[in-house]
C-alpha positions as CSV (number, residue, x, y, z in Angstrom):
1,M,33.6,161.5,73.3
2,K,31.7,163.0,70.4
3,E,29.4,160.1,69.7
4,M,27.5,157.6,71.8
5,I,25.2,154.7,71.2
6,I,22.3,154.5,73.6
7,Y,19.8,151.7,73.2
8,F,17.0,149.6,74.6
9,S,17.0,145.9,73.7
10,R,15.3,142.8,74.9
11,S,16.8,139.3,74.6
12,G,14.8,136.1,75.4
13,E,11.4,135.4,73.8
14,N,10.8,137.7,70.8
15,Y,8.5,137.8,67.8
16,V,10.6,137.0,64.6
17,N,9.2,136.4,61.2
18,G,5.8,135.3,62.4
19,S,6.9,133.1,65.3
20,I,8.3,133.4,68.8
21,R,12.0,132.7,69.1
22,N,14.4,132.8,71.9
23,L,17.2,135.3,71.2
24,S,20.4,135.3,73.2
25,V,21.0,138.9,72.2
26,G,18.1,141.3,71.3
27,N,17.9,142.5,67.7
28,T,18.4,146.2,68.7
29,E,21.6,145.2,70.6
30,V,22.9,143.4,67.5
31,A,22.3,146.6,65.5
32,A,23.9,148.7,68.2
33,G,27.0,146.4,68.2
34,M,27.3,146.9,64.4
35,I,27.2,150.7,64.8
36,H,29.8,150.4,67.6
37,E,32.1,148.3,65.3
38,L,31.7,150.9,62.5
39,T,32.0,154.1,64.6
40,G,33.9,153.1,67.7
41,A,31.3,155.0,69.7
42,P,30.7,153.7,73.3
43,M,27.5,151.9,74.0
44,F,25.1,152.4,76.9
45,R,22.1,150.1,77.4
46,L,18.9,151.4,78.8
47,E,17.3,148.9,81.3
48,P,14.1,149.4,83.2
49,E,14.4,149.0,87.0
50,V,11.6,146.5,86.7
51,P,12.3,144.4,83.6
52,Y,9.5,143.2,81.3
53,A,8.4,139.6,81.7
54,P,10.6,137.0,80.0
55,D,7.4,135.5,78.4
56,Y,6.8,137.4,75.1
57,N,3.0,137.6,75.3
58,T,3.2,138.9,78.9
59,C,5.9,141.4,77.8
60,I,3.8,142.9,75.0
61,E,0.8,143.3,77.3
62,E,3.1,145.0,79.9
63,A,4.5,147.3,77.1
64,K,1.0,148.1,75.9
65,S,-0.2,148.9,79.5
66,D,2.9,151.2,79.9
67,Q,2.0,153.0,76.8
68,R,-1.7,153.4,77.6
69,R,-0.8,154.8,81.0
70,D,1.9,157.0,79.5
71,A,4.3,155.5,82.1
72,R,7.8,156.5,82.6
73,P,9.5,153.4,84.0
74,E,12.5,154.1,86.2
75,L,15.8,153.0,84.7
76,K,18.5,150.9,86.5
77,K,21.1,153.5,85.6
78,Y,21.6,156.6,83.5
79,P,24.7,157.9,81.6
80,D,26.8,160.0,84.0
81,T,26.7,162.9,81.6
82,L,26.0,163.7,78.0
83,D,28.3,166.7,78.1
84,G,30.6,166.6,75.1
85,V,28.4,164.2,73.2
86,E,27.3,165.7,69.9
87,K,25.7,162.8,68.2
88,I,23.6,160.1,69.8
89,Y,22.6,156.9,68.0
90,L,19.4,156.0,69.7
91,G,18.2,152.5,69.3
92,Y,15.0,150.7,70.3
93,P,12.5,148.1,69.2
94,N,9.2,149.3,67.9
95,Y,6.7,148.7,70.7
96,W,3.1,149.5,69.7
97,G,4.0,152.0,67.1
98,T,6.8,153.9,68.9
99,M,9.6,153.5,71.4
100,P,9.4,151.5,74.7
101,M,8.4,153.9,77.4
102,A,11.8,153.4,79.1
103,V,13.2,155.3,76.2
104,F,10.8,158.2,76.9
105,T,12.1,158.2,80.5
106,F,15.7,158.6,79.3
107,L,14.8,161.3,76.7
108,E,13.0,163.4,79.3
109,K,15.9,163.3,81.8
110,Y,18.5,165.2,79.7
111,D,18.8,168.4,77.7
112,F,19.5,167.6,74.1
113,S,20.0,171.2,72.9
114,G,22.4,171.3,70.0
115,K,22.8,167.5,69.9
116,M,22.1,165.3,66.9
117,I,19.9,162.2,67.5
118,K,20.1,159.5,64.9
119,P,17.3,157.0,65.8
120,F,17.4,153.3,64.7
121,C,14.7,150.9,65.3
122,T,14.2,147.1,64.9
123,H,10.7,146.0,64.0
124,E,8.7,143.1,62.4
125,G,6.9,145.2,59.8
126,S,5.9,148.4,61.5
127,G,9.0,150.5,60.7
128,M,9.8,153.6,62.7
129,G,6.1,154.1,63.6
130,S,5.7,157.5,65.3
131,S,9.0,157.3,67.1
132,E,10.8,160.1,65.1
133,R,7.9,162.5,65.7
134,D,7.9,161.5,69.4
135,I,11.6,162.1,69.7
136,R,11.2,165.6,68.1
137,K,8.4,166.4,70.6
138,L,10.5,165.2,73.6
139,C,13.7,166.9,72.4
140,P,12.6,170.0,70.6
141,K,16.1,171.6,70.7
142,A,17.9,168.5,69.2
143,R,18.4,167.9,65.5
144,V,16.6,164.6,64.9
145,E,17.9,162.9,61.7
146,K,16.0,160.4,59.5
147,G,15.7,157.1,61.4
148,L,16.8,153.7,60.2
149,P,14.2,151.0,60.5
150,I,15.7,147.5,60.5
151,H,13.6,144.4,60.0
152,G,14.5,142.4,63.2
153,A,14.6,139.1,61.4
154,D,17.2,140.5,59.0
155,V,19.3,142.3,61.6
156,N,22.3,139.9,61.3
157,G,22.7,140.9,57.7
158,A,22.1,144.6,58.1
159,E,25.7,145.9,58.2
160,N,25.6,147.4,54.7
161,L,22.3,149.1,55.4
162,I,23.7,150.5,58.6
163,K,26.9,151.7,56.8
164,R,24.8,153.6,54.2
165,W,22.7,155.2,57.0
166,L,25.8,156.3,59.0
C-alpha cells in the first residue's frame, strides 16, 4: 500500500453557498471518494471520540473552542500502521482558518519522515487557510505538497480539478 486517503468530514448541517443545508455525505468525504476512484488508494476516516454537535451553529462554536484551547480531541480509531505508505492524501474542511483539531491529533500521533502529504481542503471561501503551514510545522520531516482547496458547494463537479491536482 503506497498511497492512502485519510480525511475528516462532517455530514448533516453544513454551511453551503450562504445557507445551512443538510448533507447526507460531507463535502470532504465526497472529494476523498473521487480521489479513491481516481487512485484506488484506500480511505480512512478520522472521527473524534466525541462528535461535534449535529446543529451547525453549535458545531462551529465547538470547533472554535477546540481551536482556542489548542485541543487534541481523541479519535475513535487510528490507522493500524502507516508503514509502507509513501503518499498520504490528507483531507479536511477548513475550520476557522485551518484543519479541525482532530486532524492535529492524528498528525501528532505518527512519524511522517520521508512521506509525502498532499492536503486537500473543502471550504466556503477561505481556501487552505494556514493548514499547509500547520502541517509542515507538525510534520517537519514530511514533504508537504501544494494543497488543493475545493469550494464545498462545487465539490460534486470537482473531478477534473482533482485529476489535475493528482
